[in-house]
N, C-alpha and C positions, 0 to 999 in steps of 0.2 A: 419411451424415456423408463429407462430400470429406475427399481423403485429403492431407494437405501432406509435403513432403520433411522425413525425418530422417536425423540422421547418426548412426553407427555410437558407442555410447556404452560405459564401464565396464559398464552396468548391461545394457545389451544384448550385450555381452560375455559376460557371467556366464551368462547366459540359453543364449545359443548353446553355450556349452561344457556346460552342463547339461542341453541337447537331445542333444548330442551323445555324449554318455556314457550318455544312457536314463536320467541320474536322475530326469527328470520326460517324462509322455508327454503332458501337456498344462500350460499356464503357466496358472497363475491371479492374477490382484491383486486387489488389493481398493481404494477409494477411501475411507477412513472418516472423514467429516467428523461434528464435533460438533454438536447443531443447536441452537447458543447465539447466532447471527447469520448473516448474509447471509455467502454466498460470496464472497470478494475475488479481486483479481489472482492473487496468489501460488497462491490455491487451483486457479485454471484451470492453471498449469503443472502441477501434482501431478495434476489431472486428464486433463489432456491426455497426461502421462507413462502412466499406468496404462490407461485407456480404449486411447489407441494402441499400446502392448505387446500389450494383449489381443487388438487387430486385426491387429497385423503377424504373431502368431504364430500367430494361428488360435485363441487361449484365450480366456478370457472374463475379464472385471472386474466387482466385484461391487461395490456401491452399498450399504454399510453403516454407520448411524448411530450412533456411540459415546455412547450415550442412557443413561449414566452418574451424572449428577448434576441432579437433580429443580429442583434449586432454578433454575437458569439457563437449561435446554431448553425448548422447546414446538415446538408442530406448526405456528405459523406460519413459524417456520425450515427444519423439515422440506420443507414446501410450497416454500420459496423455492429452497433447495437444489438439489429435484427439477426444478424450473422452468429454474434457471439454467444446469445440465448440459445438458438437453435442448434449449436454447437453442445451447448450445457443440456440439450434435450428437451427445452422447454416447447409447447406448444400453444399458442393463443386463440388458434383459429381464424375465426372471423374477427374475434376483438379487438381489433387494432385502431386507436383512436388517438387524436391530436388535440390537444389542448387550443393551437389555431384554428379547431373545426367549430370551436364554440364560442370564437371572437363575439358573434353578433348576440347569443343569448347573456354573455357575461356584458356586455355593451346594456342592454335592455332593462339587467337586473341589476347594473350602475345605477342607469336612469331611476328605477324604482326607490334606492336607496335616496337618491339625489330630491327626489318628489316627497320623500316620507321626512326629509330635514335631519338624515342619517348622514349624508357627505356633501362635501361642499369641495371647489375649487379653490387652490389657495396660489396666489402669482409667486409666492416667495419662491426661489433657488431650492432645490432640495439639500444642499449643504447648509442654508440658514435654517430648515426646518429640521435637520439633523442636529443643530445646536439648539432649538428650540424643547427639543423632548426632554430637555434636563438631564440628571443621574438618577441612580439609584436611591440616592439620598436628597435630590432636590425634584419638586414638580417641574412638570413642564408647563412652558410660556404659550398662551393661546394665541393663533396667528391672528392679525389682524383683519384676515379676509373671512375669518370662522364665521363671520356673524350675515353673512351675504343670503338672501332669501332663497327658498328653494327654486324660484322662478329664474333668478337670474344666474345660479348655479348650474340648471339644466342648460340656460340657451348657451354659457360658457364651457360645458362640458362637450354640448353638440358641435361647436365652433371647433374645440381640440379636435373632435373626431373630424371635421370638416377640412382640419389640415390649413387653418387660420394662423395659427399660432408656431414661432420657432419652438426647437427642441430648448426643453429645462424651462422654459418659462412659464408653464402651470402643471401643475397634479391635481388629480382627484385627492381627496382623502376622506378617510371614513371619520365620521365624528362622532368619540366615544368618552374619551375622560384622559386629560391632558395632568391629571393628577393620579392618576390608576398606580398601582404599584408594579405591573408589569408594564415594562414599558412599551411594550409590543400594541396595548391598546390604548395610546398615547396618539390617538388620529393617525392612524399609519396610513402609510400610501396604497393607494389601488390601481392608479393608472399613472404613466408618464408619458411625454409627447417624446417620440422617435423617427424622426424622418429617414428610415429607412428601409433595404429591402427583404422582406421577409422568405426566406428559402421555399415557402411552403404558397404563402399570401402575396408575394410581390411585392407592389406597392398599391394595395389595396385599402390597409391601416396606416395608419400614423401615430397612433398612441396603443402601448401594449399595457396588458395588467402585470401584477407585482405579484409572484408566487404566491403570498398570501390570500390575494382574492382571488385567483384561478384554481388554486389546489382544492379546497371543499366542495366549491360551485362545480368542477368536474366529475369529482366523486358523485354530487348526489345526479347530476344530469344522467352518468352512466349507472346508477342503482348501486354503487358498491356500499357493499353492511360494515365492513372492518379496512378502516385506513389505517394500515401500517406504515408506521414513520420510522426514523432512529431518534435517538435520545434528544439530538440536539434541538428536536421539533418540538419538543413538551411544550415550552415556552407559549407557539403557535397554535397549542389545540382551544385557548382560550377565546382567541380571535376565529379560529376555525369555527366553533359554536356559535360565536357571535354574529357573524355572516350569515349561518345559516337561519338561526332564529332570526334575525332582522328581515330576512326573506322568504320567513315562515312556510321553510320546505319541510314537509314531512312526505312519507317517512325519511329519514335523513342517515346518514353514514357517521359512524363513531371512530375516531381518530385513537388509535395508541401505538406507544412507543416500545422501541427495544433497543438493545446495546448494539452498535455498529460494531463491524469487524476491523479489530485493530493488530497489525502486527509487527514486531519488532525489526528495524532495520527495513520497512515497507514504506513508500512513499504512496499514500491514499488520496492526495491533494492532485483535483484534476488541473487547477491552476499551476501548482508546480509541476505536475508532470508535463503541460503542457509546452513549461518553460524548456524541460529538458529536450523535448522535441525540439522546440525551434532555436535552440542556441545549438543543436547537432552533439549534445551531449551522447543520445542516445540513437541509434538507427530505425527513428519514427517510433510510433506507436506498441509497434511490431514487434519491437528490441525483446530479445529473449530476458533481458535481465529487469526490462520493465514487469510490474504487478498488473499490467493490464491482461483482459482473457487473450487478447490476443496475442501479448507477448509469450503467456504460457502455452498456449496452443500452439504459437511457431516454436518453444524451447521443446515440445514433446510431451506435455503432461496431457492425461485423456480426462476429457470431461466428469467421468467416473470419481476420480480422485477427488476431484475441487468439490462435487456434491456430497461424499461422504465427508470429507473435513471441513465443510460448513454444518452441515448436521450434525458433527462431533462436537463442535462448540456451544451449539446448544442456543437458546432464546431466552436471553433474559433482562432484566431493568438495572443490569450494573455494569457499568463501563469497567472492561477491563482489555489488557493488551495480552495477546497469545504470540507462545513461542512458536518462529517459523517451523522450527525442529517439527514441530506436530504436523502442517502441509507437507512436509517431506515426507514424512511417515507413511501419510496415506496415498503419496505417488508412489513410494516404494512398491508399498502394500498391493497396489493396484498392477504392478509393473512382473511382480515377483515371479509368477505365474505365466505371464504373455511372452517373456523376453528370453529367448534362447541366448545362451554363453557363448562370448567369440573372443578372440586375442586380437587387441590392439594394444602396440606400445607410440604412445604418445610422443616420447622423447628419445629417441633411439639414441644407443649405444651399441657399435658393433663388436660381436663375440666370433671367435674363430675358432673352429672345434678342429684343435690342431691334429686329432690322431683320427681322422675322418680325409678320404679321400677329394680331390678338390672337385670331382665329378659325382659325388655321392647323392643320390637322390631317394626319397623315402618319404613315405605316406603315413601317416599313423591316424589312425581312426578315432575319435573322440565325440562323445556322448553332447548336445548341446547342454543336457540340463543336468543339474546336479541329481544327486541320489535321492535326496528327499522331495524332490518333482517325478512322479511317475508320468513323465510323458517320453515319449519315442522321438528319435532325430539323430542322426548322425552327421559328421563332415569329416573332410580328410584336413588333415593338418601338415602341409611338406614342411621335411627337415633338411636340410643340407650342412655344408660345411660350414658356410655363413650365415650367423642370425642376427637379429635383434633381440637387447633386452631394453628396458627401463634403466636410463642413467641413474635414477635414485634406487634403482635395487644392484648396482653396487658400491662400497664404499673402500679405498685405502688405508683407512683409519677409522673405523668403524667404531660408533657408542658403544657403550655398555648394553647388552639385550638386542642389538643389532641380528636380524634372522635371515638376512640375504647373502649376497654373493661378497666374498673378500677373498683379497689373496692369501693363494693356499687353501682355502675356503671350499665347502662343497653345496650345490643348491639343486634342487630338484627343478629339472624344466616341466611345466604342468602339463600333465598326460604324455610325457615323454620320459627322458633321463635325466638320471645325476650326472652331475658336471664339476668339475673342480677348475680351480681358476690357477693358472700355473705363470703368467707372466703379464704384463700390460704394456701399452705405449702410451707416449704422453706427448704432446705437443711442446712448441718453444716455449710456452708459456706456464707448464706442467699440470695441464689439464688433460686428464686421462681421454683417451679418443680409441683407444682397442680394448678390448679386454683377449686373453689366449686362455683358451681352457681345455681340459679334456674330457670326452664322453667316456664314463665309464661304462664297459660293454658288460649286458645281464642286468641292467638297472631300469629296462625299459615300465612304464606303467603297465600293471595289470598282466604281465607276463611272469610267469614261474620263476623264482630266482631264490637264491639262499645267501643273498647278499644283507650284509649285517649291519651294511652302513646307512649312518645317522645323518642328512644333511640339514643344512641351519634352517631352511624354509623349500617352501615353495614359490616359485616367479613362474610370471608370463614372459611369452617371446613370439616372435613371428620369424619365418623364412626370410630371407635378405632377397634372395633372388623371385621368389615365387608370390609373396605378400605384395599390397597394393599401396601404392600412395592413398595419403589422407590429410584432410585438413580438422582438424580436432579443436572447436572453441569450448572451453571451459567459464562458465559462467557463476561470479559469486552474487552476494548480495550489492545492492547498489548503493546501500549505506554503510560507513565503515562506524557508525556508531546506533545504538537500540533505537535511538528517537532524534529526530531531525528538531534543531532550535530553528530559529527564525532565517538563519543564515543555510540554505540548502547547499551551495557551492562546497563550503571548508567541511560537509560531512559527507562529501561522496567519496564512494571506496575507487579509490587509483588501479587498484586492482581486481577490478569487479568484471571484466572480461581477458582471459590469458588465451592466445591462439597459440598452438601447436602446429607449423606449415609443413613441418617432415614427417608426420605421425604415415607409419605402415600398420595395415590390418590386414588380418588373414583374407583369402582368395573367397573362402566360402559366404562373403557378402555379395559376390558381385551381381547375382541376380535377385537380390533384394525389392523387395513392394515396397513403395511409398508410403505406406503405413506402418511398416518394420520397425520394431524398438527391438534394441541389443541389451544384454548386460556387457560392457566391456569387462572380463575378467579383474577383479581387485580396483576399479575404477569408479564403476558405477554405471548408469542408463541413458542410452544415447539413441538417437535417430540421427535420418538425414535432413539438413535443413531445407525444409521445404521452398524455401526461395533460392536454393541454390542447387535444385534437385537434376537441373540439367548441366550441370559443370562435368566436366571430363574428370577431374578430381573433384571426388565425394566430400563434403564438408557434413561432419556431424555436430551435432549439439550437445550436449551435457543437459540431459534431462534434469536428475540428481545426482549426488556422489553416492556409495554404498551407505556411507555415515557421516554424519553432521560433523564436518573437518573445517567448520569456518575458523576457528582458532582451537588447536594444538599445543600443548606443553610436551615437547620432546624431551626424553631425560638428558639429552646433549647440551641442550638449552634451558633446562631448568637449573643445570647450577652455571649459569652464565646469569640467570635472574631475568632472561629476556622472552617474551611471546613470540612465536612462529608461526606465520601464517601457514595456511595448505598449500598455499600458490605458489607457485615460480616466481618471483619477485627481485628485481634486481639489486633493491634498496629495503631494509629492515626499518620500519618507522618506529620509534621506543616508544612504548605505552607507560605512562603513569601509574603510578598505585592505583590514584581515586579511578580514571578510566579502566583498570584493570577491571574493579570491583565488578563493573556492568557490562563487562562481554559474556559472551557466551561460554559454559564451560564445555563445549563438546561432548568427550565421550567420555571424560573424567568421572570414576566410579564416586558418588555421593559419602560421605562419613553418616553414620548410624544416626551422629548428632543434627546434619542439615537434612536428613530425611524427615527425622521427628521436628524440626523447624519449620519446614515446609510445610507440611501436613496441619501444624497447626496455626501457621500465617495464614494458609489457604489462599499463597501466593505462588504466580507462575516464577519457574526456576529461574529466570534471568532476574526478575525482580527482588524475589526471595531473597536469594544468593547476595546481590550486591548489598541489600540489607543486614544479612547476617556477615559479611565480611567486616564489615566496618565497627569498630569498638562501641559498646553501649548502645548501639542503632535497634537492636531488638527489644531491649526494655522501650527503648524512645517509642518504637513503632507501636505494643501493647500497650501503653500509655495514651497515644495518641490514637488508636484504633476504637480504647472504650467510647467514645462519643463520636465518633466519626467511623464512616465505611474504611472498612480495612482493606478494601482493594485502593480505592482513592489515596488513603491513608498514602500505603504502597508506593502506588503511580507517584505521586509528588515527592516524598522521602525519596527514592531513586533515581528519579530524573530531573529533579530539579534540588533537595536539600542538601543530599550528601553531596553533589558533586560542586557545590557552591563552598563546601567546608574549607578545600585545600588545605592549609596546616593547620586548622581549628579542631577542637575535638565538639563533641555535641553538647560537652558537660561547660564548654569555654562560652557558648551562647546566650545573651541577653533573654531568652524566651526558652520555656521548655515545652513538651508534648501537648502542655492544654492550650497554650497559645497556636500550636502547628493545627491541631485539631479543628481550631476556630475559624484558623486560613483557609482549611481543606474544604470546611463547609462553605464557606465563602463562595470557593470554587464548585463546587456540587451544585448549589443552591443558584449558581450565574447571577450570582449579587455582582458579580465582577469576570470579565472576561480575561482569560488565560493570559493574555500581555499585563493587566490590572495586578493580577494574584501575584503573577511574578515578580513584578516592580514592591509589591509589598514585602515578600521575602525578603528583598534585597535592603527593603529599609528595616525591617527586623534584626537584622546583623548589628546593627548601630543604633536600635530603639527599642525602648521596654514599653511603647503604646502598643495597646491593644490592634489587634488587624483588622477591626471593623473601622478603625478611628484613621488609621493609614489607609485604610481603602479611601474611606472618604477624600483624602487629602489628594492622593494620586487621582481621583477623579475630577476634582475641583481645582487641581492645579492647573493653571493657565499656559500656555506656551506661545511665548512672542519672541524670544531672537531669533533674529534674521538665519543665523547662519545653522541651529536646529532644523527652523523648517526648508530651509533649503538643502539641507540631505534629504528630509522626508520627500520633497519633492523631488528632487534627481532620483529616489527608488522608486517612486513612483512613474516616473515617464522613463526610466530604464523597462520598466516591467510592463508597460503597455506602448511598446515601441509602436504597434500597428496601429494604435488610437491617435499617438503622434503624429504619425504619418495622412491616418485622415484628418486630423486637425490642418494640415499641412495643405492636405488637399482641398479643402473649403469649410469641415465641417465642424465649424467655430462653437458649435454649441457644445462640444465636449470638455469647453472648458469647464465646464460645472461639472463634467464628471470628475476631471482630474482634481477640484478642488475639494469636491466630493469625498473621494478618495484620503485624500492630504488631512482632511479634517475626519475620517474613522480612524487615520491612524494615530491621532492624536485627542481622540476619543469626546470631539466635541469641543475640547478645551482652546480654544484658539479663537481669532477675530476672523470671522470669513474675509473680510473686505481687505484684511492683510496678507491671506493666504490667497485671495483671488487677483491681486495685483504683482504677489512675489511668484505664482502660477505663471501669470502672463507673460512678466519679463521673461521667465524662465526657456517659455514655448516661443518666444520673438528671440532668443540667443539661436535654438535650436534651428528654427525654421527660417533664419536669414540666410 
């Protein structure tokens, strides 16, 4: 693996202190993926951090699969994860481990806690247990089974292990404190019954440990010194430590949390990625539009670019969202000196050079490289009477500032001659189907000439007869908005893939090697699709465009007040002003005032400019961030508050920046879920109550309307169609799973018996 520069951060500071104090002689970290999906760009950051730490400090990084859920895990995901990590350049040697290998040890340790009176078997269904946990403002309720004797609990737990009970009929819980302010400590679940075949252990086990029970103990078994997790596990740390203390494990690992990698326009939820695959929205996990490492690899991105990007964003304790243009930048930087320049016309428009004879054939020697890259290599560009240019490089009625071919105008053919347009041909619908030009003698590039002609610009081209047919696939971002709400499907970008099936490419690529990347002049970086390598007509994937052109405003469309996407689409979707403020600015130069604002705010360009573009929002941000983290305030303003304004102004709201700051702090401290905080924000638009009181109302509100519950149940059953099929096949224990999913979506604020009845009725309708 090549080494990329990394900067010091809080984790490295901790490690340096531990080594200096002699706390550890060797640094041992781990990368613990769950094999229930393909790894994505977020996993790249975590793996780069952990394997990078092992390399820097002469330690080791374990690859450990967190395979404790037999219903979602599969060997194909294990293979995909190992393949992607090796592709990134990481080597774990002999240190490949599986949580499922520790099932016996974990079971014995669980029995130890049972004997010490620190764990008990609860006969309550999981959804009832979830409801008994209480809320952040109300304590939990003790289970009626909490005071069983250690002997009875041990017998029941061993019977669970022996397979004597049905799925969902019992669980093992730690006995901690049902009034603890951290809800993770309210008698958490350690084991559940699942009569399911494990992809590695087969039917050997029918009870499976929960993540929080397996996680810290697996670290301890392997001698991990620094257990590095993402921030969402910060509330789990207290439980992590409690288990290790209860088992009296010495020496013990320590958990540290860092901010996960978030990218605008990227989906990084494995559940949502799986739904895209299952619904055939994408071409599998390796679809080049997917944020998976398999998708990035198939698109043509090289691992060095991903490692450099991950190192550049740093390791912090503050959640933030990055502009995907930064990732694109590192991809371009990696390819710039590796990709020879060639000509490809994606959307061909025929051009006849009328003053050349019909049998004219000429070869022009052209370098593969621009002048600023001192590399050798030339190829011959054939040119004859008939050539192709891009449709977009000709305009009959050009907008102001257009620097390509027009009727009566001149352009230079790159590496070749200046041509002048003399005539055009149109079809019966009035579309230009052919351009007639004359080649101006004595204007060949590089030749000595006294010509004083000044063409409008330079365009690329290919010969009509000796160029090769090709299919070119241009990939755009999968999402149409920077962040996705609960409804993924309404946020998908309809132009995320555009295929040019009649592209033409210069013949020099005929003998290319599979790993060769090219820069298609004026377009971007491309390579042969590895899954289409044997097709007679080559298929090229766009790795990255030459510049961020996701959304650009042309001068022509600016006059009309519209935003135009850089892709060729048959329909243009109107974008309202509020949404426009959240769209990337592309290559538009920032004003001095915008640059100063971004420096002052510390926000990325997408979030910062979204706030800056709304009247009074900058002042609101400054006031709110005086008592809450500015990154969090910026994210909540840009993604939730400002889009909700509609036609209102900030000054019209019944709350001010102080109350909004309080709301953000409730989210940051995880006192409420994102969904709950969003519900509170809705209430704040109509109420002057403080956010904390509104949150208590949201969390305590009981959902009992059958229509509302049936809508939620329908969503759950649609999301888990595979488990509905399993239920139909006889796994009736899944009823508890469906009830639990509904209870989770109403935050435990419903009658479990009512939900169980409604779910049973819905399943009966589906399976009858």
